C-alpha positions as CSV (number, residue, x, y, z in Angstrom):
1,L,0.1,-0.1,0.2
2,Q,1.0,3.4,-0.7
3,Q,2.2,5.4,2.2
4,I,-0.9,7.9,3.0
5,I,-0.2,11.5,4.4
6,F,-3.0,13.3,5.4
7,F,-4.4,17.1,4.8
8,A,-5.1,19.2,7.8
9,V,-8.2,20.9,7.5
10,Y,-8.7,22.4,11.0
11,P,-7.7,26.1,11.4
12,H,-7.1,26.2,15.5
13,P,-5.4,23.3,16.7
14,I,-5.5,23.2,20.3
15,G,-4.0,20.9,23.3
16,A,-1.0,18.8,23.8
17,T,0.3,16.3,21.3
18,P,0.6,12.7,22.8
19,T,3.3,10.2,21.6
20,L,1.5,7.7,20.1
21,T,2.6,4.8,17.8
22,M,0.9,4.6,14.4
23,P,0.8,2.1,12.0
24,P,3.9,1.7,9.3
25,P,3.6,3.0,5.7
26,G,0.4,1.7,4.1
27,A,-1.5,1.6,7.1
28,V,-4.9,2.8,7.0
29,A,-6.9,5.5,8.9
30,S,-10.4,4.6,10.2
31,N,-13.2,6.6,11.7
32,S,-15.2,3.5,13.0
33,G,-14.9,1.0,15.9
34,P,-16.2,1.3,19.6
35,Q,-16.0,4.6,21.1
36,D,-13.3,5.4,23.9
37,S,-14.2,6.0,27.3
38,E,-12.1,9.1,27.5
39,C,-14.7,10.8,24.7
40,I,-16.5,13.7,25.7
41,S,-20.3,13.5,25.3
42,E,-23.6,15.7,25.4
43,V,-24.5,16.0,29.0
44,D,-27.6,17.0,28.1
45,A,-28.1,15.3,24.5
46,H,-29.5,11.9,24.0
47,P,-28.3,8.9,25.6
48,A,-26.2,7.8,22.7
49,S,-23.7,10.8,22.8
50,P,-20.4,10.3,24.7
51,E,-19.7,12.0,27.9
52,V,-17.3,14.6,28.8
53,E,-15.2,12.8,31.3
54,G,-16.0,9.4,30.2
55,G,-19.6,7.5,29.6
56,L,-21.3,5.5,27.0
57,A,-20.3,6.0,23.3
58,P,-22.8,5.3,20.7
59,P,-22.7,1.7,19.3
60,H,-20.5,1.1,16.2
61,P,-19.5,-2.5,14.7
62,D,-17.3,-4.5,16.7
63,L,-13.8,-3.9,14.6
64,R,-11.6,-5.5,16.8
65,C,-8.4,-7.1,14.7
66,S,-8.0,-10.4,16.5
67,R,-7.2,-13.3,14.5
68,D,-9.9,-15.2,15.9
69,E,-12.5,-12.4,15.3
70,K,-11.2,-12.3,11.6
71,K,-11.7,-15.9,11.4
72,G,-15.0,-16.1,12.6
73,S,-16.3,-12.9,10.3
74,A,-15.2,-14.8,7.2
75,E,-17.0,-18.0,8.5
76,A,-20.1,-15.9,9.0
77,N,-19.9,-14.6,5.6
78,G,-19.8,-18.4,4.2
79,S,-16.1,-18.1,3.5
80,S,-12.9,-18.6,4.9
81,D,-11.3,-16.0,2.5
82,A,-13.6,-13.3,1.6
83,P,-11.8,-11.0,-0.8
84,I,-11.6,-7.4,0.3
85,G,-13.5,-4.5,-1.9
86,V,-16.0,-7.2,-3.2
87,M,-19.8,-6.7,-1.9
88,T,-21.4,-9.5,-0.7
89,S,-25.1,-10.3,-0.2
90,W,-24.8,-8.5,3.1
91,S,-23.7,-5.1,1.8
92,N,-26.8,-5.3,-0.3
93,I,-29.2,-5.7,2.7
94,L,-28.3,-2.6,4.1
95,L,-28.2,-0.7,0.7
96,E,-29.3,-1.7,-2.7
97,K,-26.5,-1.8,-5.4
98,A,-28.2,0.9,-7.6
99,V,-27.9,3.2,-4.5
100,V,-24.4,2.4,-3.6
101,E,-23.1,2.9,-7.2
102,N,-24.9,6.4,-7.7
103,W,-26.0,7.7,-4.5
104,M,-25.8,11.3,-5.1
105,D,-28.4,11.2,-8.2
106,E,-31.2,13.3,-7.4
107,K,-33.9,10.5,-7.6
108,W,-32.7,8.9,-4.4
109,R,-33.4,12.3,-2.5
110,I,-36.4,12.2,-0.1
111,E,-38.2,15.2,-0.9
112,N,-39.7,15.8,2.4
113,V,-39.8,14.6,5.8
114,S,-42.2,15.7,8.7
115,V,-42.4,15.2,12.2
116,T,-45.8,16.4,13.5
117,D,-48.9,15.7,15.8
118,P,-47.4,14.7,19.1
119,E,-49.6,12.6,21.0
120,K,-49.7,11.1,24.8
121,Q,-49.9,7.3,24.9
122,S,-50.8,5.3,28.0
123,A,-48.8,1.9,28.7
124,S,-49.8,-0.8,30.9
125,F,-47.0,-1.3,33.2
126,S,-44.8,1.8,32.2
127,R,-45.1,5.6,32.3
128,D,-47.1,7.6,29.7
129,F,-45.1,8.7,26.8
130,I,-45.5,10.7,23.7
131,T,-45.5,9.7,20.0
132,Y,-45.1,11.7,17.1
133,C,-46.2,11.2,13.3
134,V,-43.3,10.8,10.9
135,A,-44.0,10.9,7.2
136,V,-41.7,11.3,4.3
137,K,-42.6,12.2,0.6
138,T,-40.2,11.0,-2.1
139,R,-39.7,12.7,-5.6
140,D,-40.3,9.1,-7.6
141,P,-44.0,8.0,-7.0
142,H,-42.7,4.3,-8.1
143,W,-40.0,4.8,-5.3
144,A,-42.5,5.9,-3.0
145,Q,-44.4,3.0,-3.0
146,M,-41.1,1.0,-1.8
147,Y,-41.7,2.8,1.5
148,E,-45.0,1.1,2.3
149,S,-43.4,-2.3,2.7
150,L,-39.7,-3.6,2.7
151,D,-41.3,-7.3,1.8
152,K,-40.6,-7.3,-2.3
153,K,-43.3,-10.2,-2.4
154,K,-46.0,-7.8,-1.2
155,D,-47.8,-6.0,-3.9
156,V,-48.6,-2.5,-2.2
157,E,-50.2,0.1,-4.1
158,S,-51.3,2.6,-1.6
159,T,-49.1,5.8,-1.0
160,P,-46.9,6.1,2.1
161,K,-48.5,7.0,5.4
162,G,-47.0,8.1,8.5
163,V,-45.9,6.3,11.4
164,R,-46.1,6.8,14.8
165,R,-42.6,6.7,16.7
166,R,-41.6,7.6,20.3
167,F,-38.4,9.4,21.4
168,S,-36.5,6.0,21.8
169,D,-37.3,4.8,18.2
170,F,-35.5,8.1,17.0
171,V,-32.5,6.9,19.4
172,W,-32.6,3.5,17.7
173,L,-32.6,5.1,14.3
174,R,-29.5,7.3,15.1
175,D,-27.6,4.6,16.8
176,T,-28.5,1.9,14.4
177,L,-27.1,4.4,11.3
178,A,-23.9,4.8,13.3
179,K,-23.4,1.0,13.2
180,C,-24.3,1.0,9.5
181,F,-21.8,3.7,8.6
182,P,-19.0,4.1,11.0
183,G,-17.3,7.5,10.7
184,V,-20.0,9.4,9.0
185,L,-21.0,12.4,11.0
186,L,-24.6,12.2,12.0
187,P,-26.9,15.0,13.2
188,P,-27.5,15.0,17.0
189,L,-30.9,14.4,18.7
190,P,-32.2,16.8,21.0
191,P,-31.5,16.5,24.8
192,K,-33.4,13.4,26.7
193,K,-35.5,14.8,30.0
194,L,-36.4,12.7,33.0
195,L,-38.4,15.0,34.7
196,G,-40.8,17.4,32.8
197,N,-41.2,15.7,29.8
198,M,-45.0,15.8,29.4
199,N,-44.7,19.6,29.7
200,E,-46.5,21.2,26.8
201,A,-44.1,23.6,26.0
202,F,-41.1,20.7,26.3
203,I,-43.4,18.4,24.0
204,K,-43.7,21.1,21.3
205,S,-40.2,22.0,21.3
206,R,-38.8,18.2,20.9
207,C,-41.5,17.9,18.0
208,V,-39.7,20.6,16.3
209,K,-36.1,19.3,16.9
210,L,-37.0,16.1,15.7
211,Q,-38.3,17.7,12.7
212,I,-34.7,19.2,12.3
213,F,-33.0,16.1,13.2
214,M,-35.1,14.2,10.2
215,E,-34.3,17.0,7.8
216,R,-30.7,17.1,8.4
217,L,-30.7,13.2,8.0
218,I,-32.1,13.2,4.8
219,S,-29.9,16.2,3.4
220,R,-26.6,14.7,4.9
221,M,-26.1,11.8,2.2
222,H,-28.5,10.3,0.2
223,F,-27.7,6.7,1.0
224,I,-28.7,7.6,4.7
225,S,-32.3,7.7,3.7
226,Q,-32.0,4.7,1.3
227,S,-30.6,2.4,4.1
228,L,-32.4,-0.4,5.3
229,P,-32.8,1.1,8.9
230,F,-34.2,4.4,7.8
231,K,-36.9,2.4,5.5
232,I,-37.9,0.3,8.8
233,F,-38.3,3.4,10.8
234,V,-40.4,5.3,8.3
235,T,-42.8,2.3,7.3
236,K,-42.8,-0.5,9.9
237,V,-45.3,-0.5,12.8
238,G,-46.5,-2.6,15.7
239,E,-44.9,-6.0,16.0
240,E,-43.5,-6.0,12.5
241,F,-41.5,-2.9,13.6
242,K,-39.9,-4.7,16.5
243,A,-39.5,-8.1,14.4
244,E,-37.5,-6.0,11.8
245,K,-35.3,-4.2,14.5
246,K,-34.6,-7.7,16.2
247,K,-33.6,-9.2,12.7
248,L,-31.2,-6.1,12.1
249,S,-29.7,-6.4,15.6
250,Q,-28.7,-9.9,14.8
251,F,-27.4,-8.8,11.1
252,F,-24.8,-6.6,12.8
253,K,-23.8,-9.3,15.5
254,T,-22.8,-11.7,13.1
255,S,-22.5,-10.5,9.5
256,W,-21.4,-6.8,9.4
257,T,-17.8,-7.0,9.2
258,R,-14.6,-5.4,8.3
259,P,-14.6,-6.9,4.7
260,E,-18.1,-5.9,4.3
261,I,-17.5,-2.3,5.4
262,C,-14.3,-2.0,3.6
263,A,-16.5,-3.0,0.3
264,L,-19.2,-0.7,0.8
265,Y,-17.2,2.3,1.7
266,E,-15.1,2.0,-1.4
267,R,-17.9,2.2,-3.4
268,L,-19.7,5.1,-1.3
269,F,-16.6,7.3,-0.9
270,R,-14.8,6.6,-4.2
271,D,-14.0,10.4,-4.5
272,R,-13.1,10.8,-0.9
273,L,-10.6,7.6,-0.8
274,D,-8.8,8.8,-4.0
275,I,-4.9,8.4,-3.5
276,M,-4.1,11.5,-5.4
277,R,-4.3,13.7,-2.5
278,P,-1.8,16.6,-1.1
279,E,0.6,14.8,1.1
280,I,0.7,16.8,4.2
281,P,1.3,15.7,7.9
282,K,2.8,12.0,8.3
283,D,0.8,11.5,11.6
284,P,-2.6,11.7,11.7
285,A,-3.1,11.1,15.2
286,D,-1.4,14.3,16.0
287,M,-4.1,16.1,14.2
288,V,-6.8,14.3,15.6
289,E,-5.6,14.9,19.0
290,F,-5.7,18.7,18.0
291,M,-8.9,18.2,16.9
292,R,-10.2,16.6,20.2
293,S,-8.8,19.1,22.2
294,F,-10.4,21.9,20.0
295,L,-13.6,20.1,20.2
296,L,-13.4,19.6,24.1
297,E,-12.6,23.5,24.4
298,T,-15.2,24.6,22.0
299,R,-18.0,22.8,23.8
300,K,-16.6,23.9,27.1
301,H,-17.2,27.6,25.9
302,V,-20.3,27.2,23.9
303,L,-22.2,25.7,26.9
304,A,-20.9,28.4,29.0
305,L,-22.2,30.8,26.3
306,A,-25.5,29.3,26.5
307,K,-25.7,29.2,30.3
308,H,-25.0,33.1,30.5
309,A,-27.5,33.9,27.7
310,S,-30.1,31.9,29.1
311,S,-29.6,33.5,32.3
312,A,-29.7,37.0,30.5
313,A,-32.8,36.2,28.8
314,N,-34.6,35.0,32.3
315,S,-33.4,38.0,34.0
316,L,-35.1,40.1,31.3
317,D,-38.1,38.0,31.5
318,H,-38.3,38.8,34.9
319,I,-37.6,42.7,34.4
320,A,-40.6,42.5,31.8
321,A,-43.2,40.7,34.2
322,E,-42.3,43.2,36.9
323,S,-43.1,46.0,34.5
324,T,-46.1,44.8,33.8
325,R,-47.1,44.4,37.5
326,M,-45.8,48.1,38.1
327,G,-48.3,49.2,35.2
328,T,-51.1,47.3,36.7
329,T,-50.3,49.0,40.3
330,L,-50.2,52.5,38.9
331,S,-53.6,51.6,37.3
332,S,-55.1,50.8,40.4
333,T,-54.3,54.4,41.8
334,I,-56.0,56.2,39.0
335,G,-59.6,56.4,39.8
336,P,-62.4,57.0,37.7
337,H,-62.9,60.6,38.6
338,E,-59.4,61.3,37.9
339,T,-59.7,60.5,34.1
340,P,-59.6,63.9,31.9
341,A,-63.0,63.3,30.6
342,K,-64.6,63.4,34.1
343,N,-62.0,66.1,35.4
344,C,-63.5,68.8,33.7
345,N,-63.3,71.3,36.4
346,S,-59.8,71.1,37.0
347,T,-57.0,73.0,35.4
348,E,-54.8,70.0,35.2
349,D,-55.7,66.3,34.4
350,N,-54.1,63.3,35.2
351,T,-52.9,62.4,31.9
352,G,-49.1,62.2,33.1
353,R,-49.9,59.5,35.4
354,E,-51.5,57.7,32.7
355,N,-48.7,58.1,30.3
356,L,-46.3,56.9,32.7
357,R,-48.4,53.5,33.0
358,D,-48.5,53.4,29.2
359,S,-44.7,53.8,29.2
360,L,-44.1,51.0,31.6
361,G,-46.1,48.9,29.2
362,E,-43.7,49.8,26.4
363,M,-40.6,49.0,28.7
364,R,-42.0,45.5,28.9
365,T,-42.0,45.4,24.9
366,E,-38.5,46.6,24.7
367,T,-37.5,44.1,27.6
368,E,-39.2,41.3,25.5
369,Y,-37.6,42.3,22.4
370,L,-34.1,42.2,24.1
371,R,-34.8,39.0,25.8
372,D,-35.6,37.4,22.3
373,T,-32.2,38.6,21.1
374,Y,-30.3,36.8,24.0
375,A,-32.6,33.7,23.3
376,I,-31.2,33.5,19.6
377,V,-27.5,33.4,21.2
378,A,-28.5,30.7,23.6
379,R,-30.3,28.5,21.0
380,C,-27.1,29.0,18.7
381,A,-24.6,28.0,21.4
382,I,-26.8,24.9,22.4
383,D,-26.7,23.8,18.8
384,E,-23.4,24.3,18.6
385,A,-22.6,22.2,21.4
386,E,-24.8,19.5,20.2
387,D,-23.1,19.3,16.8
388,T,-19.6,19.6,18.8
389,A,-20.6,16.5,20.8
390,A,-21.5,14.5,17.4
391,M,-18.4,15.2,15.8
392,M,-16.7,14.1,19.0
393,E,-18.1,10.9,18.5
394,V,-16.6,10.4,15.1
395,V,-13.3,11.5,16.4
396,C,-13.5,9.0,19.3
397,C,-14.4,6.2,17.0
398,W,-11.4,6.7,14.8
399,D,-9.2,7.1,17.9
400,A,-10.4,4.0,19.4
401,F,-9.9,1.7,16.5
402,R,-6.3,3.3,16.0
403,K,-5.6,2.3,19.4
404,E,-7.0,-1.3,18.7
405,L,-4.9,-1.4,15.6
406,D,-1.9,-0.7,17.4
407,R,-2.7,-3.3,20.1
408,S,-3.4,-6.1,17.8
409,K,-0.1,-5.3,15.7
410,K,1.8,-6.1,18.8
411,I,0.2,-9.2,19.7
412,Y,-0.9,-10.6,16.2
413,G,1.1,-8.8,13.8
414,A,0.2,-6.7,10.7
415,D,-3.5,-7.4,9.6
416,V,-4.2,-6.4,5.9
417,E,-8.1,-6.0,6.8
418,C,-7.7,-3.9,9.9
419,E,-5.1,-1.6,8.1
420,K,-7.2,-1.1,4.9
421,L,-10.3,-0.2,7.1
422,F,-8.2,2.3,9.0
423,V,-6.9,4.0,5.9
424,I,-10.4,4.3,4.6
425,L,-11.8,5.6,7.5
426,T,-8.9,8.2,8.0
427,R,-9.5,9.4,4.8
428,L,-13.4,9.8,5.2
429,L,-12.5,11.8,8.3
430,F,-10.0,14.0,7.1
431,F,-11.4,14.6,3.5
432,S,-14.9,14.7,4.4
433,E,-16.5,14.8,7.8
434,I,-14.2,17.5,9.4
435,Q,-14.8,19.6,6.2
436,F,-18.3,19.2,6.5
437,Y,-18.3,20.1,10.3
438,W,-16.5,23.1,9.7
439,R,-18.6,24.3,6.7
440,R,-21.9,23.7,8.9
441,K,-20.0,25.5,12.0
442,L,-19.7,28.5,9.8
443,A,-23.0,28.5,8.2
444,Q,-24.7,28.4,11.6
445,Y,-22.5,31.4,12.6
446,K,-23.9,33.3,9.6
447,N,-27.3,32.2,10.0
448,S,-27.3,33.3,13.7
449,Q,-25.7,36.4,13.2
450,N,-28.5,37.2,10.5
451,Q,-31.1,36.6,12.9
452,F,-29.6,38.4,15.5
453,A,-29.2,41.3,13.2
454,K,-32.6,41.2,11.9
455,Q,-34.0,40.9,15.8
456,A,-32.2,44.3,16.6
457,V,-33.2,46.1,13.7
458,D,-37.1,45.0,14.3
459,R,-36.5,45.9,17.7
460,A,-35.1,49.1,17.2
461,N,-37.8,50.4,14.7
462,K,-40.6,49.2,17.0
463,L,-39.1,51.1,20.0
464,K,-38.4,54.1,17.8
465,K,-42.2,54.1,17.1
466,V,-43.3,53.5,20.5
467,W,-41.2,56.3,22.3
468,M,-42.2,58.5,19.6
469,E,-45.9,58.0,20.4
470,A,-45.0,58.3,24.2
471,M,-43.3,61.7,23.6
472,N,-46.1,63.0,21.8
473,K,-48.5,62.0,24.6
474,S,-46.6,63.9,27.2
475,S,-45.8,66.9,25.0
476,P,-47.6,70.0,26.2
477,A,-50.8,71.0,23.8
């Protein structure tokens, strides 16, 4: 194999570089494998995210590099010497061959996905839970029929209908896609909440965030929405849904092996695995460690930013509420006999006090606008923290497999399959996922900045009008 030298796309490497033993020339980079216990995770995100100081990482294929495991994998595929790079029937179970060969074609794109109609469900021996209606719309009417049933023997003519899914089903979907496509950056799920999850505002907010999750999922890479787990998620119901999930779980335990992943990725990411790449650093572990440190620092600071912005928004909400109470209290001091209409015999009326009451009401409007502006900052920071945790999952996968590869080489010697998968996943990490993460990060900043500026302009225009009216009321005739 040709020596691989990797391209550094991250602009601000942070943190110390550890001394790590990397594979010799020809070794390969991987973004998959069980996640390292040192990985960070979303403290406030869904349970599949890794934790800041050690926690559960999302499930991934078992990519251990032992000789016994290698032999077992070959036997599971029905061959003791399955050639690498040749797609077997197992690969076609997850993705159809036509999708694999040309997944960027627009005909594979899901046109629309919706998550709507939250509904409370009761269970016999467990707590109540909320389900959401999930529906998809495709561009091709013939392809749309396939979403009605995954059983090709059934003649289904009806159009796809929505299925009801609870939050744990969304977690299953994301975790299963992580097993199917190790090293691919998947959008994060909204946080899991143990207490207060039946609150109406929380349910509405979660529904919106699940909608965003599904939209990001179908727009990430077309093959994700054409994969078997996604089809099961949007079509199967009841016992059939449970049975399909069980079959898929067994498939990952016995059949989703390194040769299968290599064969699939060599076709899915032909452009990203092209060996004609700029030759930059020889040791990708250094760059990954920089990336890890950067993500740790980024998440730490954006969570602090979200906390401060939320605190400011809450304080302004309190000020707005107090302004309303002040206006109400002031109104109670103005009796009917004090109004200008009934104070005709007086040379001065009570208009000034009424104007003061109105001004207090306008102060509430001003603080509400300012509160909403801080809320934009908080939402932006929380979104980035969740995306950072998702990217950290990918980095941790790569690092865990690199360590496993080093350990296996010391015990068993070089393993061609492990090294090839390592190369594939390293190229995927550096030439695709990091770049995608960074582009999205910049796009998020730009979008949030536009929202912030628009909110500020609207607030300024509104307040100018409000205070001009207040000043005109207070001006002497």
